[in-house]
Steps between C-alpha positions, in 0.01 A plus 500: 500500500304549182158589371265212564213360288262263680227337296255389770219244452268546801244252364746260339351381167134533605283689257133545400594473133598199297715664230593252232862621480570544872871436531489498877249212508737307278788569738312394809365170364828303538588648844493277806271755668305670227291748703674689781176649631480860615796685638477546877566837664811360663639398161404838358687667784812290430479597129462869573760511776769317298428692183548835670800378700685386184399782269732781402303806386188328370280193544209388287224272631322368191188309603396235244348156486288314421273782600652697788180692593359164628717562806265782592532875544602470869810299389614793286422752770720293731777502234502880489502524880795259521684695233472815701597317818821343364607783267733660751764611241276694266513246217274582202217246501309411179188289504347344191201270454425278204135399498214373287288774660195288593513580871582870469240738645493854644683399817779332302529799263523748784769288668703462182479871419571608860810282528647559156469149361571452132240249367545264207155400379486187279281565199534311174361754255133499394225272624555222246876477551486541878228245559664246271761423765393669824183334633406471867461171688149462360625539144350846460686783326647774719551787256209716626614466864860576412399808297289612796810475722693717253227764517507481880873564505465790256222656712722487813812624318692177580814467290470187293637316194307265277679168474409311184621148420579465133367158405353354184171688543626840601779493236238486230325812624783752554329792330165438669661470846712811453203703390287373786764584758534852364123551504492390863772744596753231595836683480740241645526167322708186532483219246640167628566208264314184601689205650439134429543265800860478618689216335236455230573553132339835404205535265277211598229682700188680382638824642861447384670799343695425181810708414334625180187609686704675767709678237185625324352613830811701585522663158130578476495649851815698437355657186199621695716624786748673268215682328384624837858597601506732198177656629604510866212273604673169557448280804802379694585153368768361726683285237524776240603756756777272622633462144513877456684530831751234393566693179584791727745292697275437797465160665162331452291488814302196385665183633452290190668762279833516684639175366601386849266412784458758775503438874136423561360333809176320430346443847232231535226529768700279741805729474698276262716695252578420137722681244220595255124494462546269201701249703312445827593130503610269781843461344565879514382572852760730648384510860224661701470846650362337814841334544761677288628849429502640151880486514482129557243456230706692246803294589299188415392667175870540408560132579223394259653713220149612398596854400840399358337241272280772348806689379577233240408619150466267203761577230236564238325740731817691578577537129153633426467864394226553756688359798571838659130558532374142540782372722364146472184571693360341817658170597153343518481552124839328442454126546824331609686240292610160626799654668279744691612808307231744397409487133348742255191701600182329377394847373815572298294522180262744673776740602669485161170592341438778745843667505530492118164669483529744786865598536471818295203620703662412832822674398308808389326522838827450685672768293218742570547445871876521473 
């Protein structure tokens, strides 16, 4: 038995937004059944029951999408009831919700606060950068509504992170975005590099993130953060905090920074399970929680060699000075060669730029903690 991480998609890929860079839309397009509808309560019960039965000390139910709040507040109330019903061994239960925020209101906020949900709110910086890639179905920008959701969460003392996709537009506005977030009182930040469609050569889209742009974004943001560290006013930036922890000998908690894939279970609305949110494809379907146990699903995962394949490190990467901190990065950023072996990270240049620039500051922070 082990700690369990279940990434649950109660509304499949359904969403009120039409984000230009949506990686999940790109994943669902080739599937035989693109839209799995809304998760039924019987499937939800199977997910909760099996997650708690298989878990060691801890289980995380991470609700994502698409847009998970489309499943409705009663669905999440049922999830909490089922967790209490089936948690007969005193397992620690974590609930997280990643949302665009458009459906959040007072009732949602009270529920999230009362049940200890950690919320990830997707906001791409300031109005111009956010609205460039995150319109609604009518083509209208959503910045004002997302910012209103952030204020709602603050007013109800809901714990939340700001999740920002680093794309061509946001990368060019690092200082403006950092300053705006500080002015709004956003203390917990995650910056996620943008993905081009799976199997497509990177760089061809209007939102595509070039290695040079990503490197400049990281260095510019680090300089602002490091200045605030010296003053004791810095926000928590997940990536930078993980690097400091790694310099202290701690394992990174962010999956893409470990160098080897973790044991995720991405659960579609029909109960089907996949090894990673970036690989919810027909070819990698591992089973269904309506039919299989997690033990059976993880046995199937081992048969596919999905995790084992991620352990392969390109020789140039392994010889790099920065490998102990970079570790090759997320497998989704390492396009495979003709033999199927993972290649170099498409953001190698970015990380070389960043570490060469930031290593002294990161080391100083780590030494101060040590």
